[in-house]
VEXMARLUM-340577 format. One record per residue (C-alpha): residue number from 1; x, y, z. Coordinates in Angstrom, 1 decimal. Example, Ala and Ser with C-alpha at 12.3 -4.5 7.8 and 13.67 -1.06 7.14 Angstrom:
{1 {12.3 -4.5 7.8}}
{2 {13.7 -1.1 7.1}}
//
This chain:
{1 {-0.3 0.1 0.1}}
{2 {2.4 2.6 0.8}}
{3 {4.3 2.5 -2.6}}
{4 {1.1 2.6 -4.4}}
{5 {-0.1 5.9 -2.0}}
{6 {3.3 7.3 -2.4}}
{7 {3.0 7.1 -6.3}}
{8 {-0.7 8.5 -6.3}}
{9 {0.7 11.6 -4.1}}
{10 {3.3 12.1 -6.8}}
{11 {1.3 12.5 -9.8}}
{12 {-0.9 14.8 -7.5}}
{13 {1.8 17.1 -7.4}}
{14 {3.3 16.7 -10.8}}
{15 {-0.2 17.5 -12.3}}
{16 {-1.2 20.2 -9.8}}
{17 {2.6 22.1 -10.6}}
{18 {2.2 21.0 -13.9}}
{19 {-1.5 23.3 -14.4}}
{20 {0.2 26.1 -12.7}}
{21 {2.8 26.8 -14.8}}
{22 {0.6 26.7 -18.4}}
{23 {-0.9 29.8 -17.0}}
{24 {1.9 32.0 -17.9}}
{25 {3.4 30.4 -20.8}}
{26 {0.6 31.7 -23.0}}
{27 {2.0 34.5 -25.5}}
{28 {0.4 36.2 -28.4}}
{29 {2.7 36.4 -31.7}}
{30 {2.2 38.0 -35.1}}
{31 {4.7 37.1 -37.6}}
{32 {5.9 38.9 -40.4}}
{33 {4.6 37.6 -44.1}}
{34 {5.7 38.9 -47.4}}
{35 {6.0 38.4 -51.3}}
{36 {8.8 39.2 -53.3}}
{37 {9.5 39.8 -56.7}}
{38 {12.8 41.4 -57.3}}
{39 {13.3 44.2 -55.1}}
{40 {9.5 44.9 -54.7}}
{41 {8.3 43.7 -51.0}}
{42 {4.6 43.6 -50.0}}
{43 {4.6 42.9 -46.3}}
{44 {1.8 41.3 -44.8}}
{45 {1.0 40.4 -40.9}}
{46 {-0.4 37.2 -39.5}}
{47 {-1.8 38.1 -36.4}}
{48 {-3.7 36.6 -33.6}}
{49 {-7.7 37.3 -33.0}}
{50 {-8.8 40.0 -31.0}}
{51 {-10.3 39.9 -27.9}}
{52 {-13.3 42.2 -28.2}}
{53 {-14.0 44.4 -24.4}}
{54 {-18.3 44.5 -23.9}}
{55 {-19.5 47.6 -24.4}}
{56 {-16.2 49.0 -26.3}}
{57 {-16.2 49.8 -30.2}}
{58 {-15.0 46.8 -32.6}}
{59 {-11.3 46.0 -31.4}}
{60 {-8.7 46.7 -34.4}}
{61 {-4.6 46.4 -34.5}}
{62 {-2.7 49.0 -36.1}}
{63 {1.0 48.5 -37.7}}
{64 {4.6 50.4 -37.4}}
{65 {6.7 48.3 -39.9}}
{66 {10.4 49.6 -40.3}}
{67 {12.1 48.0 -44.0}}
{68 {15.5 47.9 -41.7}}
{69 {16.3 51.0 -44.5}}
{70 {15.2 54.1 -43.1}}
{71 {11.5 53.5 -44.2}}
{72 {8.9 53.0 -42.6}}
{73 {5.0 53.0 -42.7}}
{74 {1.7 52.2 -40.8}}
{75 {-0.2 50.6 -43.4}}
{76 {-1.5 46.9 -42.5}}
{77 {-0.3 45.6 -46.2}}
{78 {3.0 48.2 -47.4}}
{79 {4.8 47.5 -50.5}}
{80 {7.8 48.2 -50.4}}
{81 {11.0 49.0 -53.5}}
{82 {14.9 48.6 -52.3}}
{83 {17.0 51.2 -53.7}}
{84 {20.2 48.4 -53.3}}
{85 {21.2 45.1 -52.8}}
{86 {21.7 43.6 -49.6}}
{87 {20.1 41.6 -46.3}}
{88 {17.6 44.1 -44.6}}
{89 {16.1 43.4 -41.2}}
{90 {12.4 44.0 -41.3}}
{91 {10.6 44.9 -37.8}}
{92 {7.1 45.0 -37.1}}
{93 {5.3 46.8 -33.6}}
{94 {1.3 45.7 -33.2}}
{95 {-0.8 47.7 -31.6}}
{96 {-3.8 46.4 -30.3}}
{97 {-7.0 48.9 -30.4}}
{98 {-10.0 48.0 -27.8}}
{99 {-8.7 44.8 -27.1}}
{100 {-8.3 42.7 -23.8}}
{101 {-4.8 41.0 -24.3}}
{102 {-1.3 42.4 -24.9}}
{103 {0.1 43.6 -28.1}}
{104 {1.3 40.4 -29.7}}
{105 {5.3 39.9 -29.8}}
{106 {7.3 40.3 -33.1}}
{107 {10.6 38.8 -34.3}}
{108 {12.1 40.8 -36.8}}
{109 {12.9 39.0 -40.1}}
{110 {15.6 39.0 -42.9}}
{111 {14.8 40.2 -46.4}}
{112 {17.5 39.7 -48.9}}
{113 {17.5 41.7 -52.1}}
{114 {19.8 39.6 -54.6}}
{115 {19.1 42.0 -58.0}}
{116 {17.6 45.7 -58.1}}
{117 {14.8 46.2 -61.0}}
{118 {14.0 49.1 -62.7}}
{119 {11.1 49.9 -61.0}}
{120 {10.9 53.3 -59.3}}
{121 {12.4 53.7 -55.7}}
{122 {9.8 55.7 -53.1}}
{123 {12.7 58.0 -51.5}}
{124 {11.7 58.8 -47.9}}
{125 {9.0 61.5 -47.8}}
{126 {9.9 65.0 -47.4}}
{127 {9.2 66.7 -44.1}}
{128 {9.8 70.3 -45.3}}
{129 {6.0 71.0 -44.1}}
{130 {7.1 69.7 -40.6}}
{131 {10.3 72.6 -40.4}}
{132 {12.3 69.7 -41.1}}
{133 {12.1 68.1 -38.0}}
{134 {9.6 65.7 -36.3}}
{135 {8.9 63.3 -33.6}}
{136 {5.9 60.9 -33.2}}
{137 {5.4 57.4 -31.7}}
{138 {3.6 54.1 -32.2}}
{139 {1.3 54.1 -29.3}}
{140 {0.6 55.8 -26.0}}
{141 {2.6 54.4 -23.1}}
{142 {1.4 51.5 -21.1}}
{143 {3.0 50.4 -17.9}}
{144 {5.7 47.4 -18.5}}
{145 {5.4 47.5 -22.3}}
{146 {7.2 49.0 -25.6}}
{147 {6.7 51.7 -27.4}}
{148 {8.7 53.2 -30.6}}
{149 {9.5 56.8 -31.5}}
{150 {10.8 58.3 -34.9}}
{151 {12.9 60.6 -35.0}}
{152 {12.9 62.4 -38.4}}
{153 {15.0 65.1 -39.5}}
{154 {16.0 66.8 -43.2}}
{155 {18.6 68.7 -44.3}}
{156 {16.8 71.9 -45.4}}
{157 {20.0 73.6 -46.5}}
{158 {21.5 73.9 -49.8}}
{159 {24.8 72.4 -48.6}}
{160 {26.1 68.7 -47.5}}
{161 {26.0 69.3 -43.6}}
{162 {26.8 67.1 -40.3}}
{163 {24.9 67.3 -37.3}}
{164 {23.7 66.4 -34.2}}
{165 {20.3 65.2 -32.3}}
{166 {19.3 64.9 -28.7}}
{167 {16.4 63.4 -27.3}}
{168 {15.2 64.0 -23.7}}
{169 {13.3 61.9 -21.7}}
{170 {12.2 61.1 -18.0}}
{171 {11.0 64.4 -16.5}}
{172 {12.3 65.2 -13.5}}
{173 {9.1 65.7 -12.2}}
{174 {8.0 62.5 -11.8}}
{175 {9.7 60.7 -9.1}}
{176 {10.8 57.2 -10.9}}
{177 {11.8 56.8 -14.3}}
{178 {8.7 56.4 -16.8}}
{179 {11.2 55.0 -19.7}}
{180 {14.0 52.9 -20.2}}
{181 {15.8 53.3 -23.8}}
{182 {16.1 49.3 -25.0}}
{183 {17.8 50.1 -28.4}}
{184 {17.9 52.3 -31.2}}
{185 {18.2 51.9 -34.8}}
{186 {19.8 54.2 -37.3}}
{187 {20.4 53.9 -41.0}}
{188 {22.4 56.9 -42.5}}
{189 {25.6 55.9 -40.3}}
{190 {24.4 58.1 -36.7}}
{191 {26.8 56.8 -33.8}}
{192 {25.7 57.8 -30.2}}
{193 {28.1 60.1 -28.5}}
{194 {28.3 61.2 -24.9}}
{195 {28.9 64.7 -23.6}}
{196 {28.0 67.5 -20.7}}
{197 {24.5 68.7 -22.2}}
{198 {24.6 70.9 -18.8}}
{199 {26.7 74.3 -19.3}}
{200 {27.8 76.8 -17.2}}
{201 {24.7 78.5 -15.2}}
{202 {26.7 82.1 -14.7}}
{203 {26.7 82.3 -19.1}}
{204 {23.1 82.4 -19.4}}
{205 {20.3 84.5 -18.3}}
{206 {18.1 82.3 -16.2}}
{207 {15.4 84.4 -15.8}}
{208 {13.0 82.0 -17.8}}
{209 {13.5 79.2 -15.3}}
{210 {10.8 77.2 -14.7}}
{211 {8.5 77.3 -12.3}}
{212 {9.0 74.7 -9.4}}
{213 {7.0 71.2 -9.8}}
{214 {5.5 72.6 -13.3}}
{215 {7.9 72.8 -15.7}}
{216 {6.1 70.5 -18.1}}
{217 {3.0 72.0 -17.4}}
{218 {4.2 75.9 -17.5}}
{219 {7.0 76.2 -19.3}}
{220 {8.3 79.6 -19.2}}
{221 {9.5 79.4 -22.8}}
{222 {7.6 78.0 -25.5}}
{223 {9.1 76.5 -28.8}}
{224 {7.6 77.6 -31.8}}
{225 {7.6 74.6 -34.5}}
{226 {7.7 76.9 -37.3}}
{227 {11.4 78.7 -36.3}}
{228 {14.6 78.2 -35.8}}
{229 {16.2 78.5 -32.1}}
{230 {19.6 80.1 -31.8}}
{231 {20.3 79.9 -28.4}}
{232 {21.7 76.2 -27.9}}
{233 {23.6 76.5 -24.5}}
{234 {20.1 78.1 -22.7}}
{235 {17.9 75.2 -24.8}}
{236 {20.0 72.4 -23.3}}
{237 {20.4 74.0 -20.2}}
{238 {16.1 74.2 -20.2}}
{239 {16.4 70.5 -21.4}}
{240 {18.4 69.2 -18.5}}
{241 {16.1 71.1 -15.9}}
{242 {13.3 69.2 -16.9}}
{243 {14.6 65.5 -17.9}}
{244 {16.7 63.3 -16.5}}
{245 {18.3 61.2 -19.1}}
{246 {19.5 62.6 -22.8}}
{247 {20.2 60.1 -25.9}}
{248 {23.0 61.9 -28.5}}
{249 {23.6 61.0 -32.1}}
{250 {26.0 62.8 -34.2}}
{251 {25.4 62.2 -38.0}}
{252 {27.8 63.1 -40.8}}
{253 {27.4 63.5 -44.9}}
{254 {23.2 65.0 -45.1}}
{255 {22.5 65.8 -48.7}}
{256 {20.3 68.8 -49.3}}
{257 {16.6 68.2 -49.2}}
{258 {17.2 64.4 -47.7}}
{259 {15.2 62.8 -45.2}}
{260 {16.4 60.2 -42.5}}
{261 {14.6 58.5 -40.1}}
{262 {15.7 57.2 -36.7}}
{263 {13.6 54.7 -34.6}}
{264 {13.6 54.5 -30.7}}
{265 {12.7 51.4 -28.8}}
{266 {11.3 52.1 -25.1}}
{267 {9.7 50.0 -22.4}}
{268 {7.8 51.8 -19.9}}
{269 {9.3 50.7 -16.6}}
{270 {7.0 48.9 -13.6}}
{271 {7.0 52.0 -11.6}}
{272 {5.8 54.4 -14.0}}
{273 {3.4 56.9 -13.1}}
{274 {-0.1 54.9 -13.4}}
{275 {-2.5 58.6 -13.5}}
{276 {-4.2 57.3 -16.7}}
{277 {-4.7 61.3 -17.6}}
{278 {-1.4 62.4 -17.2}}
{279 {0.4 63.9 -20.0}}
{280 {4.5 62.7 -20.2}}
{281 {7.1 64.4 -22.7}}
{282 {9.7 63.8 -24.7}}
{283 {12.2 66.1 -26.2}}
{284 {14.0 66.3 -29.4}}
{285 {16.7 69.0 -30.4}}
{286 {17.6 68.9 -34.3}}
{287 {21.6 70.3 -34.6}}
{288 {21.4 70.5 -38.6}}
{289 {25.1 71.6 -38.6}}
{290 {27.6 71.4 -35.7}}
{291 {29.4 74.2 -36.5}}
{292 {27.0 76.3 -35.6}}
{293 {23.8 76.6 -32.6}}
{294 {21.5 77.5 -34.8}}
{295 {18.6 74.2 -33.9}}
{296 {15.1 73.1 -34.0}}
{297 {12.9 71.6 -31.2}}
{298 {10.0 69.2 -30.8}}
{299 {8.0 68.1 -27.8}}
{300 {6.4 65.0 -28.0}}
{301 {3.5 64.4 -25.7}}
{302 {2.2 60.9 -24.7}}
{303 {-1.0 60.2 -22.3}}
{304 {-0.1 57.0 -19.9}}
{305 {-3.1 54.8 -20.5}}
{306 {-4.0 50.7 -19.3}}
{307 {-5.3 49.9 -22.9}}
{308 {-4.6 51.4 -26.3}}
{309 {-8.2 52.9 -27.0}}
{310 {-8.0 55.9 -29.9}}
{311 {-11.1 57.9 -28.2}}
{312 {-9.5 59.4 -25.1}}
{313 {-9.1 62.4 -22.9}}
{314 {-6.4 63.7 -21.1}}
{315 {-4.5 66.9 -19.4}}
{316 {-1.5 68.0 -18.3}}
{317 {-2.9 69.0 -14.6}}
{318 {-1.7 65.9 -12.6}}
{319 {0.7 67.7 -11.1}}
{320 {-0.2 71.2 -10.2}}
{321 {1.4 73.7 -7.7}}
{322 {-1.6 75.1 -6.0}}
{323 {0.3 78.5 -4.7}}
{324 {1.9 78.9 -8.5}}
{325 {-1.9 77.8 -11.0}}
{326 {-4.7 80.9 -9.8}}
{327 {-3.3 82.7 -13.1}}
{328 {-2.1 80.0 -15.1}}
{329 {-3.9 78.0 -18.0}}
{330 {-4.7 73.9 -17.6}}
{331 {-4.7 72.2 -20.9}}
{332 {-6.9 69.4 -22.2}}
{333 {-7.5 67.2 -25.2}}
{334 {-9.7 65.3 -26.5}}
{335 {-8.9 62.4 -29.2}}
{336 {-11.0 60.2 -31.5}}
{337 {-10.5 57.4 -34.4}}
{338 {-13.1 56.9 -36.3}}
{339 {-13.2 53.1 -36.6}}
{340 {-16.0 52.9 -39.2}}
{341 {-16.6 51.5 -42.4}}
{342 {-17.2 54.7 -43.8}}
{343 {-16.4 58.6 -43.3}}
{344 {-17.7 60.6 -40.4}}
{345 {-19.4 63.9 -41.9}}
{346 {-20.4 65.1 -38.3}}
{347 {-18.4 64.7 -34.8}}
{348 {-19.8 65.7 -32.0}}
{349 {-17.8 65.9 -28.2}}
{350 {-20.0 66.5 -25.0}}
{351 {-17.3 67.4 -22.7}}
{352 {-17.7 67.9 -18.7}}
{353 {-16.2 70.6 -17.4}}
{354 {-15.9 70.8 -13.4}}
{355 {-17.0 73.8 -11.3}}
{356 {-13.7 75.0 -10.5}}
{357 {-12.4 76.2 -13.4}}
{358 {-13.6 79.6 -15.6}}
{359 {-15.4 78.8 -18.5}}
{360 {-14.9 82.5 -19.5}}
{361 {-11.1 82.0 -20.0}}
{362 {-11.9 78.7 -22.1}}
{363 {-10.6 78.9 -25.6}}
{364 {-9.5 76.2 -28.3}}
{365 {-5.7 76.0 -29.2}}
{366 {-5.8 72.9 -31.6}}
{367 {-7.6 70.7 -33.6}}
{368 {-8.0 68.1 -36.6}}
{369 {-9.9 68.4 -38.4}}
{370 {-8.1 71.8 -39.0}}
{371 {-11.5 74.2 -39.8}}
{372 {-12.5 77.5 -38.7}}
{373 {-15.1 78.3 -35.9}}
{374 {-18.3 78.1 -36.8}}
{375 {-20.4 81.3 -37.1}}
{376 {-22.6 82.4 -34.7}}
{377 {-26.1 82.4 -35.8}}
{378 {-25.8 80.9 -39.4}}
{379 {-26.2 77.9 -40.8}}
{380 {-22.9 76.7 -41.4}}
{381 {-22.1 75.2 -45.4}}
{382 {-18.6 74.7 -45.0}}
{383 {-16.5 72.6 -42.6}}
{384 {-16.4 74.2 -39.1}}
{385 {-16.1 73.6 -35.4}}
{386 {-19.1 75.0 -33.7}}
{387 {-18.3 75.1 -29.7}}
{388 {-21.8 75.6 -27.1}}
{389 {-20.8 76.4 -23.7}}
{390 {-23.3 75.0 -20.8}}
{391 {-23.2 75.0 -16.9}}
{392 {-21.2 72.0 -16.6}}
{393 {-20.4 71.2 -20.1}}
{394 {-19.2 72.4 -23.5}}
{395 {-20.1 70.6 -26.8}}
{396 {-17.5 70.5 -29.9}}
{397 {-19.2 69.7 -32.8}}
{398 {-17.4 69.4 -36.1}}
{399 {-19.5 70.3 -38.8}}
{400 {-19.2 69.5 -42.6}}
{401 {-16.0 67.6 -42.3}}
{402 {-14.7 64.6 -44.1}}
{403 {-13.1 62.2 -41.2}}
{404 {-12.6 58.5 -43.1}}
{405 {-13.2 55.6 -41.4}}
{406 {-9.9 52.9 -40.8}}
{407 {-12.1 49.9 -42.0}}
{408 {-13.1 52.2 -45.3}}
{409 {-11.6 50.6 -48.4}}
{410 {-8.6 52.4 -49.5}}
{411 {-8.1 53.6 -46.4}}
{412 {-4.2 52.8 -46.1}}
{413 {-3.1 55.6 -43.6}}
{414 {-4.4 55.2 -40.1}}
{415 {-3.9 58.7 -38.9}}
{416 {-6.2 59.9 -41.7}}
{417 {-9.2 58.6 -39.6}}
{418 {-7.8 60.2 -35.9}}
{419 {-8.7 64.0 -35.0}}
{420 {-8.5 65.4 -31.8}}
{421 {-9.4 69.1 -29.9}}
{422 {-7.0 71.0 -27.6}}
{423 {-8.5 73.6 -25.5}}
{424 {-7.3 75.3 -22.4}}
{425 {-9.4 77.1 -19.6}}
{426 {-8.3 79.0 -16.3}}
{427 {-9.1 78.6 -12.7}}
{428 {-12.3 79.9 -11.0}}
{429 {-11.3 83.3 -9.0}}
{430 {-12.1 81.4 -5.6}}
{431 {-11.1 77.6 -6.2}}
{432 {-10.3 74.4 -3.4}}
{433 {-7.0 72.5 -3.6}}
{434 {-9.3 69.5 -4.3}}
{435 {-9.1 66.9 -7.7}}
{436 {-11.3 67.0 -10.8}}
{437 {-12.6 64.2 -13.4}}
{438 {-13.9 64.9 -16.6}}
{439 {-14.5 62.9 -19.8}}
{440 {-16.2 63.2 -22.8}}
{441 {-19.0 61.5 -24.7}}
{442 {-17.9 61.3 -28.3}}
{443 {-20.7 60.7 -31.3}}
{444 {-20.0 60.2 -35.0}}
{445 {-23.0 61.0 -36.9}}
{446 {-25.8 59.2 -35.4}}
{447 {-24.0 56.7 -33.7}}
{448 {-24.1 55.5 -30.1}}
{449 {-21.6 57.7 -27.7}}
{450 {-18.4 56.5 -27.3}}
{451 {-17.6 57.4 -23.2}}
{452 {-13.9 58.2 -22.7}}
{453 {-11.6 57.4 -19.9}}
{454 {-11.7 60.3 -17.0}}
{455 {-9.3 63.1 -17.6}}
{456 {-8.2 64.4 -14.1}}
{457 {-6.4 66.9 -12.2}}
{458 {-4.9 67.0 -8.5}}
{459 {-2.7 69.4 -6.5}}
{460 {0.8 68.7 -5.3}}
{461 {0.1 68.7 -1.4}}
{462 {2.8 71.7 -0.7}}
{463 {4.4 72.5 2.5}}
{464 {3.0 75.3 4.4}}
{465 {5.5 77.0 7.2}}
{466 {3.5 78.4 9.7}}
{467 {4.8 80.3 13.2}}
{468 {2.8 80.0 16.7}}
{469 {3.5 81.7 20.1}}
{470 {0.8 81.3 23.2}}
{471 {-0.3 80.3 26.7}}
{472 {-0.9 77.6 28.2}}
{473 {-2.9 77.5 31.3}}
{474 {-3.0 74.6 34.3}}
{475 {-5.4 75.1 36.6}}
{476 {-4.0 72.3 38.5}}
{477 {-0.5 73.8 39.3}}
{478 {0.3 76.6 41.6}}
{479 {1.5 79.6 40.4}}
{480 {2.0 77.9 37.0}}
{481 {3.4 80.4 33.9}}
{482 {3.9 78.8 30.7}}
{483 {4.8 80.7 27.2}}
{484 {5.8 79.0 24.2}}
{485 {6.8 79.7 20.4}}
{486 {7.2 77.8 18.0}}
{487 {6.7 76.0 14.1}}
{488 {4.2 74.5 12.2}}
{489 {4.7 72.6 9.0}}
{490 {1.5 70.9 7.0}}
{491 {0.1 70.7 3.4}}
{492 {-0.1 74.2 1.6}}
{493 {-3.8 75.3 1.9}}
{494 {-6.0 71.9 2.4}}
{495 {-9.4 71.9 1.5}}
{496 {-10.4 69.8 4.3}}
{497 {-8.7 66.9 6.1}}
{498 {-4.6 67.3 6.7}}
{499 {-2.1 66.4 8.3}}
{500 {-0.4 69.0 10.8}}
{501 {2.9 68.5 13.0}}
{502 {4.6 71.3 15.4}}
{503 {7.1 71.6 17.6}}
{504 {6.8 74.0 20.5}}
{505 {9.4 75.6 22.6}}
{506 {8.2 76.5 26.1}}
{507 {9.5 77.8 29.2}}
{508 {7.1 76.9 32.2}}
{509 {7.3 77.9 36.1}}
{510 {5.1 76.1 38.8}}
{511 {5.3 75.8 42.4}}
{512 {4.4 72.0 43.7}}
{513 {1.9 71.8 46.6}}
{514 {3.1 73.5 49.9}}
{515 {3.6 71.0 52.6}}
{516 {3.3 72.2 56.2}}
{517 {3.5 69.9 59.5}}
{518 {2.3 71.2 62.8}}
{519 {4.0 69.4 66.3}}
{520 {3.9 70.5 69.8}}
{521 {7.3 69.9 72.0}}
{522 {7.9 70.0 75.2}}
{523 {11.7 71.4 76.2}}
{524 {14.0 70.0 79.0}}
{525 {12.4 73.0 81.7}}
{526 {8.9 71.7 80.6}}
{527 {7.9 74.3 78.6}}
{528 {5.4 73.3 75.3}}
{529 {6.0 74.9 71.9}}
{530 {4.6 74.8 68.6}}
{531 {7.1 74.0 65.7}}
{532 {5.8 74.3 62.1}}
{533 {7.4 72.5 59.1}}
{534 {7.2 73.9 55.8}}
{535 {8.1 72.2 52.7}}
{536 {7.9 73.7 49.4}}
{537 {9.3 73.0 45.7}}
{538 {9.5 75.6 42.9}}
{539 {10.3 74.3 39.2}}
{540 {11.9 76.4 36.2}}
{541 {11.5 73.9 33.1}}
{542 {12.2 74.3 29.7}}
{543 {10.1 72.1 27.4}}
{544 {9.8 70.5 24.0}}
{545 {6.6 69.7 22.9}}
{546 {6.0 67.9 19.6}}
{547 {2.3 67.4 19.1}}
{548 {1.0 65.6 15.3}}
{549 {-2.4 65.8 14.8}}
{550 {-5.3 65.4 12.1}}
{551 {-7.1 68.6 11.5}}
{552 {-10.0 69.7 9.4}}
{553 {-11.1 72.7 8.1}}
{554 {-15.3 72.9 8.5}}
{555 {-15.4 76.4 5.8}}
{556 {-12.5 78.9 5.2}}
{557 {-13.1 80.4 8.9}}
{558 {-13.1 77.2 11.6}}
{559 {-10.9 74.0 11.5}}
{560 {-10.8 71.8 14.1}}
{561 {-8.4 68.9 15.1}}
{562 {-7.5 66.2 17.1}}
{563 {-3.4 64.0 18.1}}
{564 {-1.4 62.7 20.1}}
{565 {1.4 65.0 21.5}}
{566 {5.1 64.6 23.5}}
{567 {6.4 66.6 26.0}}
{568 {9.5 66.3 27.5}}
{569 {12.0 68.9 29.5}}
{570 {15.1 69.0 28.0}}
{571 {15.9 71.6 31.3}}
{572 {14.8 71.7 34.5}}
{573 {15.5 73.0 37.7}}
{574 {13.8 72.3 41.3}}
{575 {14.7 74.7 43.9}}
{576 {13.4 73.1 47.6}}
{577 {13.2 74.7 50.9}}
{578 {12.3 74.3 54.6}}
{579 {11.6 76.2 56.7}}
{580 {11.2 75.9 60.8}}
{581 {9.3 78.3 62.9}}
{582 {9.4 77.8 66.6}}
{583 {6.2 79.4 68.8}}
{584 {6.0 79.9 72.7}}
{585 {3.1 77.9 74.0}}
{586 {0.9 75.6 72.0}}
{587 {-0.6 78.7 69.6}}
{588 {1.4 79.9 66.9}}
{589 {0.7 83.9 68.6}}
{590 {4.3 84.9 70.1}}
{591 {7.4 83.1 67.0}}
{592 {10.9 82.4 69.2}}
{593 {12.8 81.2 66.0}}
{594 {12.7 80.6 62.3}}
{595 {15.5 78.9 60.7}}
{596 {15.8 78.3 56.7}}
{597 {17.5 75.7 54.8}}
{598 {17.2 75.1 50.6}}
{599 {18.8 73.2 48.2}}
{600 {18.9 73.4 44.2}}
{601 {18.5 70.5 41.7}}
{602 {19.1 70.2 38.0}}
{603 {18.9 68.2 35.3}}
{604 {18.0 67.4 31.3}}
{605 {15.7 65.6 29.2}}
{606 {13.7 64.1 31.9}}
{607 {9.9 63.5 32.5}}
{608 {8.7 62.7 29.2}}
{609 {5.1 63.2 29.2}}
{610 {2.5 61.9 26.5}}
{611 {-1.3 62.8 26.0}}
{612 {-3.5 63.5 23.8}}
{613 {-5.1 66.8 22.4}}
{614 {-8.3 68.7 20.6}}
{615 {-8.2 71.9 18.8}}
{616 {-10.3 74.7 17.5}}
{617 {-9.1 77.3 15.2}}
{618 {-11.1 80.5 13.8}}
{619 {-9.9 82.8 11.5}}
{620 {-8.4 81.9 8.2}}
{621 {-8.5 78.1 8.5}}
{622 {-6.6 77.1 5.7}}
{623 {-3.6 80.3 5.1}}
{624 {-2.9 83.2 7.2}}
{625 {-3.6 84.5 10.8}}
{626 {-6.0 82.7 12.9}}
{627 {-6.5 82.2 16.6}}
{628 {-6.5 78.7 18.4}}
{629 {-7.8 77.1 21.7}}
{630 {-6.3 73.3 22.6}}
{631 {-7.3 71.3 25.1}}
{632 {-4.4 68.3 26.5}}
{633 {-4.7 65.7 28.5}}
{634 {-1.5 64.3 29.9}}
{635 {-1.1 60.5 30.9}}
{636 {0.1 61.7 33.8}}
{637 {-1.8 63.4 36.6}}
{638 {-2.2 67.5 37.1}}
{639 {-0.7 68.1 33.9}}
{640 {-4.2 68.8 31.4}}
{641 {-3.9 71.6 30.5}}
{642 {-5.4 74.6 28.0}}
{643 {-3.6 76.1 25.4}}
{644 {-4.5 79.6 23.6}}
{645 {-2.5 80.7 20.8}}
{646 {-2.2 82.5 18.0}}
{647 {-0.9 81.2 14.4}}
{648 {0.1 82.6 11.0}}
{649 {0.3 79.6 8.5}}
{650 {2.5 80.7 5.2}}
//
């Protein structure tokens, strides 16, 4: 029986272990397929089935093909003509939209070109309309997934040039790194270099420095995309103030009008910020000629997402400094994609507007499809964007437009099916330090609305330092006098609940209860006398009080709190005295003699006391001056006391 039982337990354990392992080994994969005719190659993806999300639009794939010679395509099945013989490494990055699974993994594939026909070779498309410099991505970042960033540059001079490229990433405003650079692929001899990109601050006018904790949100300098900057040192200093990491490439022999592409693969880190309405950025800097300081700048904005949904809403107001935002504008962006089988002629965006924003300051900053604002009081006959501001919403309506559908026949460029509205507002005059949530309902023609994620704005805690002074009243101590000064620390201008810690330095003097003892003595000659002995102790202490409490602002003027407190004597001086009075007879009518003796005792860091406290303030409850009263219940007898104080929080 024993061998049989042992074998049965072994098999059961093996099967259970095997079942556990299988769950984690399933990986979705996409393969690169292609048909080749000479140097003409037609690529075709082999992708796994999509997993629909209940209630979401129809899932779909989007693609980024790297041909291995510097060209790329976002078509599903692109055709490409290679210019020269050789072996090229083709890559495919697949993004799953409205899909419940992870993006399919792919492997590079070698394409061998052994002959070159006379077919027309399609050169890399010019980016002259983007001032010769562009930066784009294949998808928005998801924690612990890879994404590709494409840096494109063009020599717009009439001579061969040797230049430099910078790509800054990982903003300093975030505690953890959001990206890890895995690889970059260059196809025109670009080489990576190391250099000190931080110039001496004494050489620059630093008047345009960034506001604390808001470098990305409110840059002091707005970079134009249609002009060339000239002060490269100042640009690099600004970039180093904003970003932790940089990749630097040098290139040579760029011919006039020649366009080149560089592909960066980034992996988002597990510690990446998880706020799905937050906006993160990268910054590209293009120096066309290393002999000069003329350069071009492009910022790449990306919204943190949990899934690749083309219809979404984001804001750059995720980390606001409450002290500095009163007169600043907060940007919002709603993005949409027509996933239909035909074009959309009308798109309506019904967007929530939180109460704390001033709708009078609303302005549209950018849009796509590009069109003018609809004229008021007229029926538009051309393409335009109509805006209707309501109490808690703003309606954006694209009228008389043509936005192709991603499933429409002959639509090969997926980006042509996407659009957006970017707008900004200021805060109301009196707004509280609370986060906001808003989302958008997107309606294509007469279809059912698509509801986006929530875009949130939230404030950094900030620090408020307070000055505090007052008097402590001890009802159970004789001749007590206690004064204190100190400082407090708490979040800046909290709305309701918040923590507050204090450090108070107290000078306290008091007398202990006087002990009186009377006895009748008889002298040697038989005379009776009254002898009175009086013992008294006076104390002079310097205390440290450290309260920690939770406070709640009922409104702008009244706040309450409760917490714990520790109190220790850092300096303690005790004066002890003993007085003996002798009276003739059994009463104290006739004083015969008096004798007095005293001694002093001092010590430090003694008599630790702890207790509970409750607190009330009236005045400027969130910031500014106020008066307060507190009752401290010490766990040691006879040391309960009232505290009356004034406080000014900055």
